[in-house]
N, C-alpha and C positions, 0 to 999 in steps of 0.2 A: 546844677544845671536841671533844664524843665525841658518836658516838650514840646518844641516850638507851635508843631502843628495843634495839638492839642488847646495851648495856650488861644491862638488866634479863633480855633472853634470855637471856644468857651463866648470870646469878645462877640462871634458872630452870631452867637445863637445857637450852634451847633452842639448840644451836650448831651446828646442822647436821651435825656429824662424822660421824657411825656411826659405822664401822670405816674412816675413812680413814686411811692411811700419814701416821706424824706430819711435820712439817717439819721437813728437816734443812738442814746446810749445803752449797752448791754446791760441787762442784771449780773449782779457781779454771782460769778461761777466758778467752781475749781476749773473748768476747761472750756475751749472754746473751740470752734471748726475752724481747720484753716479755710483762707478763701480759696478761691477756682487757680489760682494765680500760683499760690501756696502749695496746692495739690500737685500742680503741673511740677513744679519744681523738687517736690520731694519724690519723684519718679524719676525724675531726671537724675536725682542724688545718689540713686540705687543705679542707676546706668552708668554712672562717672565716677564709681565706688572710688575712693582714693583720689579722685581728681580736684585740683584746686579750679575747678570748671567756675563755680559760682560764688567764689571769694571775691567781694567790693574792699579792695587794699588801696589805702591811700597814705602818701606822706606828704605832710606839713614843716617846713623849715623855718626855723624861726631864728632871727640873731637878735640879741639882747640877754640880757639877765634872766631867765626865765624862773617865776618864782613856784616852787613844785606843789608846797602847800594850797595855794590860791589855785592852780591848775587841777589838783585832785580834787578838791571841792567842788571848781568849777564843772567837771565831768561828771561827778554823784548829780551838780543840781539835773544835766541832762540826763542821766540815764532814768535817774528817778520819776522826770517828767515823762517821760515816754516807755510806757509798760513792756512795750514790743520790743524792746531793749533787753527785757528778762525776763525774756520767754525761752521756753525749753518745747523743743518737740517729741510726742512721745504714743504711742498705740496704746489706743485705747478699744476694745472690744473689738482689733482687727483693723482699725481706721487711727489712722494718724488726726492728732488734735495736738491742741497750743495751750499750754499750762502758765500761767504768769509768777514769776516767783517777786514776790515781796521783797527778800533780802537779799538778793544773789550777789554772790561773792566776785567783783567782777573790781578787777585790782589794777591797778598801773604797774608793767612791769619796767620799771628804770634799771637802763643799762648807762654805766659810765666810763666812757673810753677816753678820760681826760687823762689819764694817767699813761695812757699807750703813746708808742712816738708819734709826732704829729702826721709820720707819712703813711703808717696806719689806718688811720682813723677813719678815716673815709672808707678806705679800702674793707674797714670793719663793718661799718655802718651800713655800706651796700649790700653786702654779705648779708647782714641780719633781714632787709629790705626784701632781700631776694626770697629767702629763707620764708619769712612770715607771711608773704604772698602767696604761696605755694604750699604752706600747713593746712591742710585740713581740718576742717569740723567735724565733731560727731554728732549728726544731728539727732541723734537718740536720745544722748545724755549732755551734751554743753550747752552750755549759754552759750550764742551765736557770734559773739562779739567779743574780741581782743584786745588790748590798749597797750603799746608799749613808748616808752620815753628815751632816744638815747642822747646822751649829752656828750656832744665831740668835740668843745670847749668849754671856757668858762662863761664864752656868750653867743654859745651856738647850740640850739637843740634840735632834734627832729621827731615830731612825731608820728605815730604809726597806726593808723585805724583800721581794724581788719574786721566787715561784719560779712556776714552771711546774707546771700540774696532773700533767701527766705525771709528774713524783716526788715531789707529796705531795699529803696533803690537810687536811682539816682539824685532823685531831689531830696530825697533823705538824709544822704551823704553831705549835701549842702544846707540844709537845715541843722543838724549838728555841727558843723562847722560854725556857722551863724551863732546859734546859741552858746559853744560853749565860748567863742569869743567875748559877747555880751555876758556873761557870767564870770568868766574872767576879770572882765574890763570891771565888774561892780564889785569884787571881789577884791582887786587891787586898789580900789577907791575906796573901800569899805563902807560902799553902801549894799544896800539890799538886793535882792531877788526882782530882777526887772523885767525878768520874762514872764507874756499873761500865762494864764493856766490854757491849758490842751483841752478844748474841748468835745473835740472827740478822739477817744484812742483808735489804733488798728484792731483791736477785738469788734470793734463796736462797729466799724465797717466789714470784718469778715462776716459776724451773726447775721447784718444785714442782708451781705447779699447772697451767704448762704439760705436766708428764708426765701430771699427777692427771686433765686433761682429753683427753688422747689415751690414757687407758686406758679399761677398761669396768668402772671402780669408781662412775658419776656414772648407771646404766642407771637404776636408779627415780627418782631426779631427774629424768633426761632426759623421762622417762614422765609422772613430773608435770605438767612445763610445757607436752610434746604434747597434755595433756588439757583442762589448766586454758583453752590458749588453740588451742584446736579450733573448729570454727565461722568465722562471720562474725565479725572483728572490730570491736569502734567506734571510730571516730573521733569526739573529742569536738568537737563542734560549737558553743563556745561565741560569745554575738552577739558580736564584733568594732568596734571603731569605726571598724576600716579593714581594705580588703580586702587577705587572706593574697597577699602578693609568689610571682611565679614558682620564686625561690631562697630558704627559707629564710635571713630575716633573722633575724641576731644583736642587733639594735642594744637595749638595753636599759636598766631604771632600779630602785630601788626604791624602796619607802614603807614605811615602818614604825611601828606602834604599839604602845604599852604598857598591858599588863593591869596592874589593880591587886594588889596581895597578896591581898587577899580573895578575888579571882574565881579566882585563880591555886589558894589553899587551896581552895577548894570544886569545883574540876576534879580535885583530887586523892581529895580525900573522896569524890566521886563517884564516879570511877576504883576506890577502894578498894570501896566498898559494891557497885559492879556486878561485881568481880573481872575488871577489864582494866588495861591499861596507859596513864598519862596520855597515851604514845606512841598507843594506839588511842582515845583521846578527842579528840585533837587530828586524827587523820586519817580520824575518822570525820565529826567537824564539817566539814570539808573533802569528804568526799563529798557531804556533804549541800548544802553551798554549790554545789557542781557540779552537781548535779543541780535545783536551784533554778533555775540560771542557764541551762542548757541541757536540761532537762528529758528528761534520756537514763538510762535506769533499768542502763543496763549501761556501766561506767565503770573503767578503768584508770589508774593513778596510777601514778609511776614512786618509788621512795622511796631512802633512802641505807642501808643496813646496813654494821657494821664491818668486814671483810676480816681483820682480824686474830682472828677468832674460833679458827682452826685451832691456835692454840698461843701460849700465854702469853708465851713467849718475844719476839714479836713484838709486843707491848703497848708496850715501848719503841720499835721501830724506827719510821723516818722513810722513808715511801713513799706513793704513791697506791695506798690497800689498800679505798679505799672501793668499797665492792660496791654498783652500778645494780639496784634489783631492780624487777620489774611485781609491781603487786596490785590484781587486777579482782577488781571487787564488784558483784553483782546488787542493784540499790535497787526491784527490783521488787515489788510487791504491795500497797502502802502500808505498810511497816515501821516500827515506833517506833523514837524516838534508842535505846532499849536494846536492839531487835535489832539495829543498824547496830552498835552496840559490841560487841555479841559476835560478832557475824560477823566485823568488823574483826580482831577478836583472835583469832579462829582461823585469819584469812588469813593474819595476820602470824608466826603459828607454823608454820604449812604452809609459806610462804614460808622462813622461816630454817633448818627443814629440807634443805630443798631447793635452798640459794643459792648453792651452789660449782659448780652448772652456769651458766657465764658469761650472762651476758642476749646477750653479741656470737653466744655458741651458739643460743639459744632463737630469735635473729630470722634464724638462717642455716636451723636446722631446719623455721619455719613457713614459712620462704620468702615473707616477706612482701614484696608489691611496693614499690619503693622510690620516695619520694615526694621530691624535692629542695623543695620547698614548706614541708613541714614536718618534724619527728624522727619517727624510727621507735615503732612498737607504742603511746608515748604522749608527749601533748604536755605535760603537765602534771607537776609534782613535788612531791613534801612529802617536808622536811626536817628533823626536832627533834633538836637540839643542845644539852645540859646542859653549862654551863660549869664547866669543870675545877674540882673544891674546889682543890687543889692550886696557890697561887699565891705561889711565893718571892720575896721582897722582896730588891731591890739593896744592896750596900756601898755606903753614902755618899749615893747616889741616890734620888730618889723617883720613882716610875713614876705622869706624871699622866694617860696617855692611853696607852692600845692598840686600833686599831681596825683594819676595812679599810677600802681605799681603794678608791671607786667606779671599774671599768673604761668604764662605759655599754653595758655587753653582758648577753644574755639567752641561756642554751642552749636553753632551752624557753617556751613560749607564757606557761607561770604557774611558778613556784615558790613554796611558799609554806613561809617558814623559822620555824621556832618557836625561840626563844633561851629556853630554862629555867635562866633565873639563883636564885641563892639566895632571894630579897626577890619577884622579879618575873618575869613572863614579856611575850618581847617579839615581837610578828607583824612578819613581815619579809617582803611579796610582790614578788618579782622580776620582772618582766614584761618583755615585747618591747613595743617605743613604736610598732613598723609594725603593731601589730593593735590596742593597748589606749591612750586618753587617759588620764594620771595620774587627771582625774576619775573614770573608773571604776571605776579601782583604789582610789580613795578610798573609794569608795560600798562597794565587793566588800571590804574591812578592814572597815568598819563593819558588815556583815551577816554575813561571819564571827564579828564578835565576839558578835554578837546570838544568833547559833546556839550558839554558846559561853555564854550566859547562860541560854537555853531548857533545853540539857544539863544544866545545874545548878539548874535550876528545878524541871522536871519532864522524868524520859526515859522517860515512858509518851507520850507525845507522838506520832501520827503526822506522817511527815515531809510529806504533804499538807496536816496543817492548821498546820505551822509556816509562821508569821510571820517572814519574820526583816526586814519593815522597822522603819525607824526612825517614832517619832511624830511627829517632822518631815518624812519621805517622806510616811508614810501620808497627812498633812494637804495635800501639795504635788498629789498624784497626785489624791485626792479631790476637793478641794477650789480649790486654787489653780490646775490646770491644767486644771479643770472651769470656771473660772468665765471664759468664754470671750464674755460677754457684751460686745458693741459698740453706740454707739448707733447706728444708721443709718435712714436717708429709710424709714421701712418703709411710708408713703403712696405713693411711685411707684412708677412701672413702666418699666422697661427704655428705652424709648425716651424718655422722661422724662428719665433720668439722661443722654442724651447729647445731647438736645436741653441741658440745663444743662451738659453739659460742651461742647457747640460754642459757646456765650457765651463761655465761658470761653479758650478757646482756637482761637478762627474760622480762622485763618491756618495754624495748624500742619496739617502732611502726616497724612493720615489713615489711608489706603489705598493702599501701595505693591503693583503687581503686573509685572512685564515692565519696559516703559517707561513704563507709566503709573502715573499719580498722581492722587489727589484730596484736597482740603486737606478739614477738619472742616466748612466751609461749604458747599462743594460737596456734599459724601456727601450732609449734610443736606439740601439742595436735592432733588439726586437721589430718594432717597428720599421725600422730602413727595409729588414728581410721581407716585409710583408709588401711593404712601398714599390719593391723590385718587381715582384709576380703581378701587384695588380695593374703598373704601368706597361706592364710588359703584355697583359692582356689586351690590353688597349684603354682602359681608365686615362681621361682626360678630364681638364675643368668643367666643373657644375655636374659629370658625371654620379648618380647616386649607386653608394656601396651599401647596401641594405648589413646591417650587424646583425644577426641572430644569434646575440651571445647573452650570456647570462649574467649576475654582476661575478666581477674575475679581474685579475691582471689581462689578460686576453681581452677582454673589452676596451680598456686603455689602449692595450697595443692596438686594436683594430681601430680605433680611432685614429690616433697618431698615423697609423703605416696610409690609412687613406685619404688625409689631409696630405701628406707627404706625396703619394703617387699622383697628386692632385685633383681627386674627387670629393664629392661629399659624403659624410657618412649620413646614413639612416638607422639610427637605434630604432631596434625592433621588441618589443617586449614578449618574451617568450610564453606568457600568460595570457593573453590577447586569444577570442577566438581565431581559428583558422583562415575564416572567410575574411576576418579585419586584416589579418596579416597579407592575405592576397589582395585584398583593395590594394592596401599601400603597396606592395609590389608592385603592381601594374599602374595605379595613378603617380606614381615618383618617374617611372620608367630607369627602375633600375638596373644599372649595366651590367652588377656582378653581386652575388649571394656569398656574403662570408659569415661563416657556420662552424658553430662547435662539435668536436667527432661525436659528443657523448648527446647530442642533439639532433642527429642524421636521423634513426629511425623514429623518432617523434615526427618530424617535418617531413619522410620519406612522400606521401602524397603530394604534401604541396610543392615541392621541389620538383617532382616529377610535370608537372604544370610551367614549369621555368626553362627547360632544357635549353631552352634556344638563350640563356643567360648563362653567365662564368658563374660555376659554381664552387667555393675553394674552402677546404678545410684550415683553419687558423693555426691549428697545433702542427699540419704538416708543413708550414712555413716557417713560421718567426723562433723556431729551434735551427733554422740551417741560418749558418752565417758565413755564408757565402758572399751575401751580396748585405753585409752589414754598416757601411758607408753612406752617410748623407747624399742624398740625390741632390740633383739640377733642379730649382725652383721652377716651375711651371705656370706659378698661379700670380694673380693679383689680388691685391686686398678688396676688390670689390667682386670676385670670384666667392660662389658659395663655399660655404663650410659644412655646414648642416643642414638638415630639413626632421624638422619635429614637427608629428599629426596630432592633432588637436585629438579631445578624448570622444567626439562625437555626438556629445550629449543630447545636442540640442536639433541633431540630423544626422547627415555625413560627416565625417572628419576631414579637416581640410589641412594640406599640407603646408607649411610656413618655410622658407630657404631662408635661412640668415649667413650674410655675410662675414668673410675673416676680419675687415676693418674692426666690428664691434666690441671683438673679444681684444684685441689690439689697445683700444681705447678702455677698457674694464683690466686688464695688466696695471696700467697708470695707476688707475682708480683703488686697486686691491695694496699697490705699494703705498701711494701716497698719502689715501684717506682712509684707507681699516690700517695702514702699516703689517700688511701679512709680509712674511720674511723666511729665508731658512730654516728659523728655529721652531716655525711653527707645524702642528699637526690638526690637517682640515678635514674632519669625516667627509664622507658621500654617501648624505641618505640617501637620497632621490635618487630613481632610478632612470636610467639614460634616454628611456621615451619623455621623458620631462624636460624642460626648459630648464629648472634650476642644477640638474645635474651637470649643464655645463659652465653654470658661475661656481660651481663647488670644485669639480673638476681642473678646470683653468687658472683658479684662484689657488690654487696650489701648485699645477706643473707649470707656472709661467714665473713662479717666484720662489722657488726653491726648497718647499715645504713638503711636507707629507702627507700622501692622501690615504688614507684610512677608510677602505668599503666596508659595508657594514653588510653582514649577511640579513637573507631574509627574515632570517627565524628571530634574529634579535631583533630587527626593525619593529616586529610586531608584537615585541614585551617592554612596555616601557621600563619596567626593571633592569630587565637584562640590558637594555640600549643606556641606564645610566650606567651599570659596572663597566660595559662598553669605553665609556667617556672616562673615566677614573682609572681603570687597569691600563688605557693606553694614551692616557695623559693630551687626550685632544685638546688644541688651543682654541678650534673655530671651529663651529657649527652652525648652518641652516637649515630652521626647523622649522614646519609651518606652525601658527599660533594654537592650534587646537592639541599638537604634538607637546608644546611646550607645560600646557597646562596639565597634562597626566605626570610630568616629571616632578622629582621631587626635590625641591631647589637645594638641598642640604647636599 
């Protein structure tokens, strides 16, 4: 494969050379410097230790009788031609260098499965392929090339080549294959080696680049990059399915779709009409995709240019010439697709002209703060490759399949690969599986395809008006997902739903607090006693009853008793300043104050201010079983059920009155969507003055579950709270995200 962008750029005179000296042959030496590309990959191998991230593993399936002697001889021919294939990476004076081994022991490993039952041969072959692709190289001691031949039948073979990225790139793989075919064919015909001499080796390029980078010849290019990456650098924040790990994850997978020939032709036509490369069209569509997903207007994408541009004599040389570059694009101002394509094309030319200044030096010069959780400078890549037209045939053999073997790795969050074949274009997304689910990537691929369809249809569309959704997705979002209708008891109030639950699960534990617990039947009786007294005191629908009660079973009794009486409960946080509580009582026009006996002294002065209201001590009422029967309902679902006051952080607290109907709706959600039932144990984490407590309480009390109230001292201790959850077998907890972060996941 070759970089489609770089090839066309070279044809158009944009080769970035300027007045640079030519690449010449290096003097013989025991050691040679690593190229800048190799230095970066060597650093990555240290971070991604024991990960096959940088393996380039391909399999070649051949039909016919393969002459192994000719094949091994052909392999040796190719290996001896390219010194980089016999390279060792080692440390010298604390610096990584490369050393060429003239007599490297690189042998073809032969596995013969022809004696296996036919049904097991392919299975064993696949197992070997997967194992080889995921087998790591020891870059400090290994020759970075492994060769395996699998015989699956007398007329069927699979050749596996695995190279470390430090010594090869995509073009190198294709060159290796082409030269192997020509050498094998010559051997099979009894002819001499037809391959021309390799004029420049990778070590020549590495030394030339080393001297170039350390000279003053790239000053203009350095200036360009310093300007390009001045100011605050954007970090792409895509909506991931999983939180980013503290250290970058290299676990990955790939997903591929194929575009039809008609779309490929239309993209080429639109590119020609707009005077841009197809490379720019596909890259521009990728920018739009990332903009649509992130909402960010300043985006940096990494890409691959072919580093062989500095000499035509490097075109037949194997090595890691792939030059990683960074393209920063501004998408502000709601530009049209055409404007984006024009800007991308200009950016490609600019970057091409300055690509000899290595990415590694750019990162060093702009002094990026290293973040071990993600790649430096950019988190996504784009790579467009055009299949080489030259594809020689094997003598006496038929090539059935040539493909890359998955390593289960990904170097970046996302890499968009575009494979431009003769008739079709394939889109392959390589993604980090610790960030994205495969379903997310499936949708992303379809969205990218939709952008390409819009691009060929009308380039004048502005990106904010560009719709990337399919008709099916639009229907799901607007119709299916919004079809949230559920049949629920619209004529019932909260306390009626509770009484219905009592009939279904009278003996179930309803509430637990410290060493005390009550069943549904007992809780119903306590609240009925309270309701009778409240109604007798004159409480009617929409009247507020203030509950000056701390966390306890009494609080739950107070809530249900108030609702049964017909009133609306107003939970009061006893830790609030007295003036705040006074305001709430006045503002809500509370008709009654229900208080715990132990709090009478604390709020004595406050209560004196409200002597015109009914003041009741809850313990004096709920243990009197004379009025323990359910009362006649006097409410309708539109009556106020409770009043919650805001914190007042932006000024005076505001009371919000909520109706019964909302909770009746929630009951169906708890049961049908969350699956809450009578076997669950729900934790009451929030204080009753917060709306979240309503969710917690009735999630439990309207479904037959047990409500476990957490004491304050346990809430304030993460470790104690963990023990509370485990010891009580809690199955449902609604917690603030910031609190979850301090908990031990184990």
